[in-house]
Structures are given as C-alpha cells and as structure tokens.
C-alpha positions as CSV (number, residue, x, y, z in Angstrom):
1,M,-1.9,29.0,-3.6
2,I,-2.9,28.0,-7.1
3,Q,-5.2,30.6,-8.7
4,L,-8.1,29.5,-11.0
5,S,-10.3,31.6,-13.2
6,Q,-13.7,30.4,-12.0
7,T,-16.9,31.7,-10.5
8,R,-16.9,32.7,-6.9
9,C,-18.9,29.6,-6.0
10,S,-16.5,27.3,-7.8
11,F,-13.5,29.0,-6.1
12,L,-15.0,28.6,-2.7
13,L,-15.7,24.9,-3.3
14,F,-12.2,24.5,-4.7
15,A,-10.8,26.1,-1.5
16,V,-12.7,23.5,0.5
17,I,-11.5,20.4,-1.3
18,A,-8.1,21.3,-2.7
19,P,-5.5,19.0,-1.1
20,M,-2.7,21.5,-1.4
21,A,-4.7,24.1,0.5
22,L,-5.9,22.0,3.4
23,A,-6.1,24.0,6.5
24,E,-8.3,21.6,8.5
25,E,-7.8,20.0,11.8
26,S,-4.1,19.5,12.8
27,S,-2.6,16.2,13.4
28,S,-3.1,14.6,16.9
29,F,0.5,13.7,16.8
30,P,2.8,16.7,16.1
31,G,5.9,15.7,14.2
32,F,4.2,12.7,12.5
33,D,3.1,12.7,8.9
34,R,-0.6,12.2,8.5
35,C,-0.2,10.5,5.1
36,E,2.1,7.5,5.0
37,V,3.3,4.8,2.6
38,V,3.8,1.7,4.9
39,P,5.5,-1.4,3.4
40,Q,3.9,-4.7,4.5
41,A,5.0,-8.3,4.5
42,G,4.1,-10.4,1.4
43,N,5.1,-7.8,-1.2
44,Q,2.4,-5.3,-0.3
45,V,2.3,-1.5,0.4
46,S,-0.3,0.2,2.5
47,F,-1.3,3.8,1.8
48,Q,-2.7,5.4,5.0
49,V,-4.2,8.6,6.4
50,D,-3.9,9.0,10.1
51,G,-3.1,5.3,10.4
52,I,-6.2,4.3,8.5
53,E,-5.6,2.3,5.3
54,K,-7.2,3.8,2.2
55,V,-5.6,1.7,-0.5
56,R,-3.1,-1.2,-0.8
57,W,-0.6,-2.1,-3.5
58,H,0.1,-5.8,-4.3
59,Y,3.1,-6.6,-6.4
60,G,4.0,-10.3,-5.6
61,D,5.3,-12.5,-8.4
62,Q,2.4,-14.9,-7.9
63,Y,0.1,-12.5,-9.8
64,P,0.0,-11.9,-13.5
65,R,0.3,-8.2,-12.8
66,P,0.4,-5.8,-9.8
67,F,-2.8,-4.2,-8.6
68,F,-4.4,-1.9,-5.9
69,F,-6.9,-3.5,-3.5
70,P,-8.8,-2.5,-1.6
71,F,-9.6,1.0,-2.7
72,R,-11.7,2.2,0.1
73,G,-14.4,4.9,0.2
74,P,-14.8,7.5,3.0
75,S,-16.8,5.0,5.0
76,G,-14.0,2.5,5.0
77,T,-15.8,0.0,2.7
78,S,-13.9,-1.0,-0.5
79,L,-15.3,0.6,-3.6
80,T,-13.6,-2.0,-5.8
81,R,-13.6,-5.8,-5.9
82,M,-11.4,-8.6,-7.2
83,G,-12.9,-10.2,-10.3
84,H,-16.2,-10.1,-12.1
85,P,-19.4,-10.9,-10.0
86,G,-20.6,-13.5,-12.5
87,A,-17.8,-14.6,-14.9
88,Q,-14.6,-16.4,-13.8
89,N,-13.0,-15.6,-17.2
90,H,-12.7,-12.0,-16.0
91,D,-10.6,-12.8,-13.0
92,H,-8.0,-10.5,-14.5
93,H,-10.2,-7.7,-13.4
94,Q,-8.2,-7.1,-10.2
95,S,-9.7,-4.0,-8.6
96,V,-7.4,-1.2,-9.9
97,W,-4.8,-2.4,-12.3
98,F,-2.5,-1.6,-15.3
99,A,-2.6,-3.8,-18.4
100,H,-2.7,-3.6,-22.2
101,N,-4.1,-6.1,-24.7
102,K,-1.5,-5.7,-27.5
103,V,2.1,-4.9,-26.7
104,N,4.4,-6.0,-29.5
105,G,1.7,-8.5,-30.5
106,L,1.5,-9.9,-27.0
107,D,-1.6,-10.0,-24.7
108,F,-0.9,-8.4,-21.3
109,W,-4.6,-8.0,-20.5
110,A,-6.0,-11.5,-20.1
111,N,-4.7,-14.2,-17.7
112,G,-3.1,-17.4,-18.9
113,K,-1.2,-15.9,-21.8
114,G,2.3,-16.5,-20.4
115,T,3.0,-12.8,-20.1
116,Q,3.6,-11.0,-16.8
117,I,4.0,-7.6,-15.4
118,R,6.4,-7.6,-12.4
119,Q,7.7,-4.9,-10.1
120,K,11.5,-4.8,-10.5
121,M,12.2,-2.3,-7.7
122,W,10.8,0.6,-5.7
123,Y,12.5,3.9,-6.0
124,A,11.1,5.9,-3.1
125,Y,8.4,6.2,-0.4
126,E,7.6,9.7,0.6
127,D,5.3,10.5,3.6
128,G,3.7,13.9,4.1
129,D,0.9,15.9,5.8
130,N,-1.2,16.1,2.6
131,E,0.0,13.3,0.5
132,A,2.0,10.1,0.6
133,T,3.8,8.9,-2.6
134,M,5.4,5.7,-3.9
135,A,7.6,5.5,-7.0
136,S,8.4,2.1,-8.5
137,V,9.3,0.5,-11.8
138,C,7.7,-2.6,-13.4
139,G,8.9,-4.8,-16.3
140,W,6.5,-6.3,-18.9
141,F,7.8,-9.7,-19.7
142,D,7.0,-12.1,-22.6
143,P,6.4,-15.9,-22.2
144,D,10.1,-16.4,-22.5
145,D,10.8,-13.9,-19.7
146,N,12.2,-11.3,-22.0
147,E,11.4,-7.7,-21.0
148,V,9.5,-5.9,-23.8
149,M,8.5,-2.7,-22.0
150,E,9.4,-0.8,-18.8
151,Q,6.8,1.1,-16.8
152,E,7.6,3.7,-14.2
153,I,4.7,4.2,-11.7
154,V,4.2,7.1,-9.3
155,A,1.2,6.6,-7.0
156,S,0.2,9.3,-4.5
157,L,-2.5,9.2,-1.9
158,L,-4.0,12.7,-1.4
159,R,-5.8,13.6,1.8
160,L,-9.1,15.5,1.3
161,P,-11.6,17.1,3.6
162,H,-14.6,15.2,4.9
163,N,-12.7,11.9,5.1
164,E,-12.4,11.8,1.3
165,H,-9.2,10.9,-0.6
166,A,-7.8,10.5,-4.1
167,L,-5.2,8.3,-5.7
168,E,-3.2,10.1,-8.3
169,L,-1.2,8.0,-10.8
170,Q,1.5,8.9,-13.2
171,I,2.8,6.2,-15.5
172,T,5.6,6.3,-18.0
173,M,6.1,3.6,-20.6
174,R,9.4,3.2,-22.4
175,P,11.5,0.5,-24.1
176,P,13.7,-1.6,-21.8
177,Q,17.5,-1.3,-22.3
178,N,17.7,-4.1,-24.8
179,R,15.0,-2.7,-27.2
180,E,14.7,0.4,-29.3
181,T,10.9,0.6,-29.7
182,V,7.6,-0.7,-28.2
183,E,4.5,-1.1,-30.4
184,L,1.2,-0.5,-28.6
185,E,-1.4,-1.7,-31.1
186,K,-5.0,-0.6,-31.5
187,T,-7.3,-2.1,-28.8
188,N,-10.1,-1.2,-26.4
189,F,-8.2,-2.7,-23.5
190,G,-5.5,-0.6,-21.7
191,F,-3.8,1.0,-19.8
192,F,-5.6,1.7,-16.5
193,A,-8.8,0.0,-15.4
194,V,-11.1,-0.1,-12.4
195,R,-13.5,-2.9,-11.4
196,V,-16.0,-1.4,-8.9
197,A,-17.7,-3.2,-6.0
198,K,-20.7,-5.3,-6.9
199,S,-23.1,-2.9,-5.3
200,L,-21.8,0.0,-7.4
201,S,-22.4,-1.9,-10.6
202,A,-25.3,-0.7,-12.7
203,H,-26.3,-4.3,-13.5
204,F,-25.4,-6.3,-10.4
205,G,-26.1,-3.5,-7.9
206,G,-27.7,-0.1,-7.6
207,G,-25.0,2.1,-9.1
208,T,-25.0,4.7,-11.9
209,L,-22.4,5.2,-14.6
210,T,-22.0,8.9,-15.6
211,N,-19.5,10.8,-17.6
212,S,-18.3,14.4,-17.6
213,E,-20.7,15.3,-20.5
214,G,-23.7,14.3,-18.4
215,Q,-24.3,11.0,-20.4
216,V,-25.6,8.1,-18.3
217,D,-25.3,4.3,-18.8
218,E,-23.1,2.1,-20.9
219,K,-25.1,2.4,-24.1
220,N,-24.7,6.2,-24.1
221,I,-21.1,6.3,-22.9
222,F,-19.1,3.4,-24.4
223,G,-16.3,4.5,-26.8
224,K,-17.1,8.2,-26.4
225,P,-14.6,10.8,-25.3
226,A,-15.0,12.4,-21.9
227,R,-12.9,14.3,-19.3
228,W,-13.9,11.9,-16.6
229,M,-16.0,8.9,-15.6
230,D,-18.0,8.2,-12.4
231,Y,-19.4,5.1,-10.9
232,S,-21.5,5.8,-7.8
233,G,-24.0,3.8,-5.8
234,P,-24.8,2.1,-2.5
235,V,-22.2,0.4,-0.3
236,A,-22.8,-1.4,3.0
237,V,-21.2,-0.1,6.2
238,G,-20.9,-1.9,9.5
239,Q,-21.8,-5.4,10.6
240,G,-24.7,-7.3,12.0
241,D,-27.7,-5.2,13.2
242,E,-25.6,-2.1,12.7
243,R,-25.1,-2.6,9.0
244,T,-26.4,0.3,6.9
245,L,-26.2,1.6,3.4
246,V,-24.5,4.8,2.3
247,T,-23.9,6.2,-1.1
248,E,-20.3,6.6,-2.3
249,G,-18.4,6.5,-5.6
250,I,-15.3,6.8,-7.7
251,T,-14.7,9.6,-10.1
252,Y,-11.9,8.6,-12.6
253,F,-10.2,11.6,-14.2
254,D,-8.1,11.9,-17.4
255,H,-5.4,14.6,-17.2
256,P,-5.7,17.5,-19.7
257,E,-2.0,17.2,-20.6
258,N,-2.3,13.5,-21.6
259,P,-2.0,12.7,-25.3
260,R,-5.4,12.2,-26.9
261,Y,-7.2,14.0,-24.2
262,P,-10.1,13.7,-23.6
263,T,-9.7,10.0,-23.7
264,H,-12.3,7.6,-25.1
265,W,-13.7,5.2,-22.5
266,H,-14.3,1.5,-22.3
267,V,-17.1,1.0,-19.7
268,R,-19.5,-1.7,-18.8
269,E,-22.8,-1.8,-16.9
270,D,-21.5,-4.9,-15.1
271,G,-19.1,-2.7,-13.1
272,W,-15.9,-1.5,-14.8
273,M,-14.4,1.5,-16.4
274,G,-11.2,2.2,-18.2
275,A,-9.5,5.0,-20.1
276,S,-9.0,3.4,-23.6
277,F,-5.9,5.1,-24.9
278,C,-5.5,3.0,-28.0
279,I,-9.2,2.5,-28.9
280,Q,-8.8,4.4,-32.2
281,E,-5.1,3.9,-33.1
282,G,-1.9,2.4,-31.7
283,I,1.3,4.2,-30.9
284,T,5.1,3.6,-31.1
285,I,7.1,4.3,-28.0
286,T,10.9,5.0,-28.2
287,M,13.4,5.9,-25.5
288,E,13.5,9.4,-26.9
289,S,9.7,9.6,-26.9
290,P,8.3,7.7,-23.9
291,L,4.6,7.8,-23.1
292,T,3.5,9.5,-19.9
293,L,-0.1,9.4,-18.7
294,R,-1.7,10.8,-15.6
295,Y,-5.0,9.8,-14.0
296,L,-6.8,10.4,-10.7
297,L,-9.3,8.3,-8.8
298,H,-11.4,10.4,-6.3
299,A,-13.2,8.4,-3.6
300,H,-16.2,10.6,-2.7
301,S,-19.2,10.6,-0.4
302,G,-22.7,10.8,-1.7
303,A,-23.9,10.6,-5.3
304,Y,-22.1,11.9,-8.3
305,D,-21.9,15.7,-8.2
306,H,-20.9,17.4,-11.5
307,R,-20.0,20.7,-9.9
308,K,-17.7,19.0,-7.4
309,A,-16.1,16.9,-10.2
310,E,-15.4,20.1,-12.2
311,V,-13.5,21.5,-9.3
312,V,-11.5,18.4,-8.6
313,Q,-10.6,18.2,-12.3
314,A,-9.5,21.9,-12.3
315,E,-7.2,21.3,-9.3
316,F,-5.8,18.1,-10.8
317,A,-5.1,19.9,-14.1
318,T,-3.0,22.6,-12.4
319,R,-1.1,20.3,-9.9
320,P,2.5,19.6,-11.1
321,G,3.4,16.0,-12.1
322,F,6.2,14.0,-10.6
323,E,9.9,13.4,-11.2
324,V,12.1,10.6,-9.8
325,T,15.7,11.6,-9.2
326,K,18.9,10.4,-7.5
327,A,18.7,11.4,-3.9
328,T,20.2,14.5,-2.4
329,R,19.2,13.6,1.2
330,K,21.1,11.2,3.5
331,H,20.2,7.5,3.6
332,R,18.2,7.6,0.4
333,Q,19.0,6.2,-3.1
334,F,16.2,8.0,-5.0
335,E,13.6,10.7,-4.4
336,V,10.2,11.4,-5.9
337,R,8.8,14.9,-5.8
338,R,6.4,17.2,-7.6
339,I,8.1,18.9,-10.5
340,G,9.3,22.3,-9.5
341,L,8.8,21.8,-5.8
342,P,11.7,21.2,-3.3
343,T,11.5,18.0,-1.4
344,E,11.2,19.7,1.9
345,D,8.1,21.5,0.8
346,R,6.1,18.3,0.5
C-alpha cells in the first residue's frame, strides 16, 4: 500500500479512490479480468471494464494521426467529440490525440500538410483486475514518407470506484534508427490534447474550465502553469423521454516527474485543453536523451472537486511508470509492466 503524508481526511479519500487499493465488489466471473484491452476490426482497440467500453483507440492509416474516441464518462456518454463544433478547419481536433506543430520544421498538428503519424506495431496487451494496458509504437513521417521521429505509447485504463475510470498515458519520443536527433521547436501546439464534448465547452455548452490553482476561464488560464486542468459540465444521458442531464468532467493531470512541470496550458473556451510542453522553448531529442512524458485523464462524476483532484494527483505521482521488455512468458513477444512490479502482480 502506498503511504502518503496527508491529512486524515485526504488519506481516507485516497483510500476510497486509489486504483491500486481497490477492495470493492468482486468480479461476477471469477477467473476473468475485469479490465481488458480488446482488439477490434478496422484497426481499433477497445478498453473495457466489466465488458463495458470506456475508451477506444483508432490507428488506421486513413487518418492523419491515431486518436482515442470515445472517451466515456461514468454515465457512458462520451466526454469528448470529433472536431470543433463550429469550425471545419479544426477537424484535426480528434477527441484525444497526440500531435506537435513543429518537428524538424514539419507541421504534425494540422491536417493537409502531407505529414502522418502511423502506428507501426503493438508491443503488448495486458488485462488485469484493476487496469488494462496497451503498449504500441508510432512513427512520425514526413510528406516523402521518411520517418523523422518514433513515439512509444503506453496507455492504461484504470478502474476506479463509483463507476469512474482514468486513462494513464506514458509517451516516449526518440529519433528513428536513421536519424541522430529530433528538433521540437517552440510552439503552443503539442503533444497531448483533448477536445471535450460540446456540452462541456464553456462557449458552446454549460461547462467550466478550471485549473489546479483555482483559476477559471480561458482568459485567466491560457499560457499559465498548473498541475492539472479540468473541464466539467452537463452531459445528456439516455434517449427519448428518459433523456436527462448529469454533470461529469475530465481532469487532465501533468506528472510531477515530467520535464518542465508544472506544464503551461493551451486552453480554449470553445472546448479544448492541451499540455503545451514547448510553449516557452523547444527541445532537442537524441537516442541517448529521449523525452518521456506522463499524463492522466480522470473521467469523474459531478462538478470539479479540488480536494478530490489533489488526491488523484498524489496517487498518480507515486504510481510507478511503465517499461516495455522482451517477453519472459510463453506465447508472447513483448511485455509491458509497471516499473519494479513483477508481471504476475498486475
């Protein structure tokens, strides 16, 4: 059990929501993992808890870049959307996605630039009672189909109490084998962004944008450092006469071990938020010095709760990151596991 130096109240709240300490209801199907990564037809992967999809990964070559959609809330309604509600020139806003505006002088953010991010292979899918994890690797290709950067992605769906969940991401950027360096230039745009559902948007819906420092709205938050960002608001649940509104949201956490923590944020009242890693300066990546970043998206019930976010951040901060290794178990090529934890202890 991870120990935290916090008040008794915070500790008790932590004990309720920490995914590694879940002691809730047992599975209805002994011997089956509650959290699963389930490959689907059409280059898609479904992340599920108790057979219910929480998030889906799309990596088909027909897209400029892979993305997660939907990212569902506790009610089952998606908290994200594909594209801007009022501007087709923002169709590159694909729910939850990775991109960067200036990589070796190339634009990997906007559509129609001839660049593409493609998944080259998946390393491992790991199911478990408290989390399900996927590890894969993507290539960032220029208009001539030359690879300019490689990105390893580890995505883990964490099961939380009260039907909540979180998507933990660990991304590692490095040069491909044919290059020595990658230049990530100064820009507001990149690496990891979220386009929320229309109803969560502060402009198009009834949502509120809040950061870890208690600041509210785009004009007070844009470009400022914060430990996390939250977009919460109403979402519709059900159909026909049974359709009702509930309040849910996404809290987007930066990890304390990330370089440049706490990150500066690029946020908009029209409904998106992104950790802006290169907003102040660029960075040069080498094979000896790759760039690893960790983020967490918490799908929560109710309005933004600062005390709850503090506890989720504390637990995220102490949870080990991931490593991808050659497999030691039968019928596997690779394995993904928490650093320092045996595979069988997942």
